[in-house]
C-alpha positions in Angstrom: 0.0 0.0 0.0 1.4 3.4 -1.0 1.9 6.4 1.2 -1.2 8.5 1.7 -1.9 12.1 2.7 -5.4 12.9 4.0 -6.3 16.5 4.5 -9.4 17.7 6.3 -10.4 20.7 8.5 -6.8 22.1 8.5 -5.3 18.7 9.5 -3.0 16.6 7.3 -2.4 13.0 8.2 0.6 11.4 6.4 0.5 7.6 6.6 3.7 5.9 5.6 3.6 2.9 3.2 3.6 -0.6 4.6 6.5 -1.0 7.0 7.6 2.6 6.5 11.0 1.6 5.1 12.9 4.4 3.3 14.3 3.9 -0.1 14.5 6.4 -3.0 10.9 5.8 -4.0 9.4 6.1 -0.6 11.6 9.1 0.4 10.4 10.9 -2.8 6.8 10.1 -1.8 7.4 11.4 1.7 8.9 14.6 0.5 6.1 15.0 -2.1 3.6 14.8 0.7 5.5 17.5 2.7 5.4 19.7 -0.4 1.6 19.4 -0.7 1.3 20.5 2.9 3.5 23.5 2.3 1.4 24.4 -0.7 -1.9 24.4 1.2 -2.1 27.5 3.5 -5.2 26.1 5.1 -3.2 23.3 6.8 -2.3 24.1 10.4 -1.2 20.6 11.6 0.7 17.7 10.2 0.5 14.2 11.8 2.8 11.5 10.7 1.8 7.9 11.3 2.2 4.3 10.0 0.2 1.2 9.4 -0.6 -1.9 11.4 2.3 -3.0 13.6 4.9 -0.5 12.1 5.4 3.2 12.3 8.6 3.1 10.4 11.3 0.4 10.1 13.8 3.0 9.1 16.2 2.7 6.2 15.5 0.0 3.7 18.5 -2.3 4.3 17.7 -4.3 1.1 18.3 -1.2 -0.9 21.3 0.0 1.0 23.2 -3.4 0.8 22.7 -3.5 -3.0 23.6 0.2 -3.6 27.1 1.4 -4.5 28.9 3.0 -1.5 28.6 6.5 -2.9 24.9 6.0 -3.7 24.2 4.6 -0.2 26.0 7.6 1.5 24.2 10.0 -0.7 20.8 8.4 0.1 21.3 8.6 3.8 22.2 12.2 3.4 19.0 12.8 1.5 17.1 11.2 4.3 18.6 13.6 6.8 17.6 16.5 4.5 14.1 15.3 5.0 14.6 15.2 8.7 15.9 18.8 8.4 12.7 19.8 6.8 10.7 18.4 9.7 12.9 20.2 12.2 12.0 23.6 10.7 8.5 22.8 9.2 6.2 25.8 9.3 3.3 24.1 10.9 3.3 21.9 14.0 4.3 18.3 13.3 3.3 15.3 15.4 4.5 11.7 15.2 1.7 9.3 16.0 3.8 6.3 16.7 1.4 3.4 16.1 4.0 0.6 16.2 7.6 -0.3 15.8 10.0 2.7 15.1 13.5 1.6 14.4 16.6 3.6 13.3 15.4 6.4 11.0 11.9 5.6 12.2 13.1 6.5 15.8 14.6 9.7 14.5 11.5 11.0 12.8 9.7 11.5 16.2 12.8 13.2 17.5 12.6 15.7 14.6 8.9 16.4 15.2 7.5 19.0 17.6 5.4 16.5 19.5 5.1 12.7 19.5 2.6 10.2 20.9 3.1 6.5 21.0 0.8 3.6 21.3 1.1 2.2 24.9 0.4 -1.5 24.3 2.2 -2.4 21.2 5.5 -1.6 19.4 9.0 -0.5 20.3 11.3 2.4 19.6 15.0 1.6 19.2 18.2 2.5 17.6 19.6 -0.9 16.4 22.9 0.3 15.0 24.9 -1.2 17.9 23.6 -4.7 17.0 24.0 -4.1 13.2 27.6 -3.1 13.5 26.9 0.4 12.2 27.8 3.9 13.4 25.6 6.9 12.8 26.0 9.3 9.9 27.1 12.8 11.1 23.6 14.3 10.8 22.0 11.4 12.5 24.5 11.6 15.4 23.8 15.4 15.7 20.0 14.7 15.9 20.2 11.9 18.4 22.8 13.6 20.7 20.9 16.9 20.4 17.6 15.4 21.3 18.6 12.7 23.9 20.7 13.1 27.0 22.3 11.1 29.8 21.2 7.6 30.4 18.5 7.7 27.8 21.1 8.5 25.1 23.5 5.8 26.5 20.8 3.1 26.6 19.3 4.1 23.2 22.5 4.3 21.3 25.0 2.0 23.1 22.7 -0.9 24.1 20.0 -0.7 21.5 17.4 -0.7 24.2 13.8 -1.1 23.0 11.4 1.3 24.5 7.7 0.5 24.7 5.2 3.3 24.8 5.1 3.9 28.5 8.9 3.6 28.8 9.4 6.0 25.9 7.0 8.5 27.6 8.8 8.1 31.0 12.2 8.7 29.3 10.9 11.8 27.5 11.5 10.3 24.0 7.8 10.9 23.3 5.3 13.3 25.0 2.7 10.7 25.8 1.6 7.1 25.5 -2.1 6.3 24.8 -4.4 3.7 23.3 -4.5 3.2 19.5 -8.0 4.6 19.4 -6.8 7.8 21.0 -3.6 8.2 19.1 -4.7 10.8 16.6 -6.9 12.6 19.0 -4.1 12.9 21.6 -1.8 14.1 18.8 -4.2 16.9 18.0 -4.5 17.9 21.6 -0.8 18.2 22.1 -0.2 20.3 19.1 -3.1 22.7 19.7 -1.0 25.5 21.4 1.2 25.7 18.3 -1.6 25.6 15.7 -2.4 28.7 13.7 0.9 30.5 14.3 2.4 32.5 11.5 4.2 30.0 9.3 7.3 32.1 8.5 7.8 33.0 12.1 7.3 29.4 13.3 9.8 28.0 10.7 12.4 30.6 11.6 12.2 30.0 15.3 12.4 26.3 14.8 15.4 26.7 12.6 17.1 28.8 15.3 16.4 26.3 18.0 17.8 23.5 15.9 20.7 25.3 14.3 23.4 23.1 15.8 21.7 20.0 14.3 20.8 21.6 11.0 24.4 22.9 10.5 25.7 19.4 10.6 23.0 18.0 8.4 23.5 20.7 5.8 27.3 20.1 5.5 28.2 18.8 2.0 29.1 15.1 1.6 32.9 14.6 1.7 34.0 12.7 -1.4 
């Protein structure tokens, strides 16, 4: 099933395709959905969610393992440019984490203004330690800029899996709730930010996240 974007009453709900794996095709679709939200001045809220048991499984490892090294590096950089868009998006963005959120799927909620996770199903984790991988510079800047102390240690160096209640307690997400209340709670959290001037909101977000954005925006060293 393809990515969908449903817009109604000033709210846009972006639902990622299948397991939410990112490859060039799905990244292009995701960016295209962001473009549509930007083009519609009537939209005052963007909610990002997934399907069934997955929010996002992160990078499509099947694609990465088959890609040439330069192509793989460039693609990861492209994914982080998408994350940079979220960090300074001109309307409030909420991740409604309906299920598993691994790797890049963990990072998308970190890049959003608010995040809510289903309490009874799914895990958030950074699996790189168990995959024998280190983080690309922009990914590292995001993770270390958004997580601190023991939460950063456990997430990055042990690959700890956080359920909804654990993620909320650790401050990774703002709240944990039932699947039936996931979108409603997302709207409630974002309400104080809705309707703000788009240009001002984007500028303030960019200023807040400048240390992360400056790393993401660095050109790829060849």
